[in-house]
N, C-alpha and C positions, 0 to 999 in steps of 0.2 A: 503494500498498498504506499510505504514512504517513495518508494520509485517511483510511481505511478503520479504521486504529487509532483516530484523532482522533474519528471519529464513533462507534466503539464506547465508549470513554471517555467524549466526552458524554451518552452514550445511558442510560448506568448512572451517572453521578452529576445527569444530569436527573432519573431516577428515585429515587434515593437521597434529590436535594433534595425532590420532589416527596413522599416518604414521610417527611421531619421539616419540614416546614411547622407544624402543630402545635404540635412543640416550639419550632420555631423563633420562631413568634406567644405563645409562654407567656415564652418565655425574653425577647422582647424587654418585654414589659409586666411581667414581676415585677422586667426592670431598671432599668423607666421608674420603677417604685412602690420601688422601694429609694431610688434616687438623690431622688426626692423626698421622702421620711422622711427620707433624711441630711440632706438642704437647711433640711428645716423643726426636726428636731432640733437643727442648729447654730445656726436663726437663735430661736429660742423659749428663754425665760428661764424660765419656769416649770417645777417638777418634773412636776406630772402630767402637762404636756403633752412631755417629755421622754422621760417614761415611756412613753405610748401611743404616739409617735411610731418610741422605738426597737422596742417591741413589732412596730409595722406593720413596721418596716426587718428587723426577724428574721422576723419570717413570710414579706417578699418576700424575702431571700436565701434560706431553706429554697425556697421554690417554685424559685428561679432554681439550688441545686441538683441538686434534681429533674428540671428540664429539661436537666441534660449531656449529655445526647446529641442537642441541637439542635448541639450542635459538629460534630457528623456532617455535617449539613445545611449547616453556614458552610465547612466542607473542600469539600462538594463544588457549593458556592455558586465557591467559587475556580478548583475545576479548570473548573469549566464557560468561565469567564473566562478560563483559561489556553489554552483547548482555542479559543474565539472567536478570541485574539490569535492563536495558532498557523496557523490556519488557511490564512489567504492571504498565509502568510511563506512569499517566494521560497527556492528551493532557494540554499543557500550552494554557487557554483562554484569553481572552482579556473581560474583564467585564467594562461594560460603568458606569461609576456614573452618579446616577441621581440630577439634580438638586435639592438643598435645601434651601429653604428661612432662614433654620437656620444659625445666621451669627455664629454660633460657629463651625461650621462641613465646610463652604467655610471662614476659617479667611485670610487666601490669598487674595484671591478674596474681601473682604468688606475692607480689609488693603488698597491693593490697590487704590479702591473705594472713602476711603477717603482721599489718599494723590495726587489722582489726580484730586479733586475739589479746 
């Protein structure tokens, strides 16, 4: 049943990621352009070039803001990653310890028995 739930969540996340490929590419491209614009803005000394790189940077930031729905694609990619990691995860099983007469393996039990006497 757990595998079915993981499969269902994985399929839904895959389709959400597939639907957001365009905005993801647009977001990545606009972030690269805005990074390059800020880097060139800090590097240049000319006022005209600073204005030009500032305008390019603001336009790229505007495109980045327009591609905010791509965050859903990023969340879907993360969910797919988590589903992939949990797919073959072993189940947690409770192992009951056997009682032993060895006093070194049951030190706390023996200590409490000595203190209560």
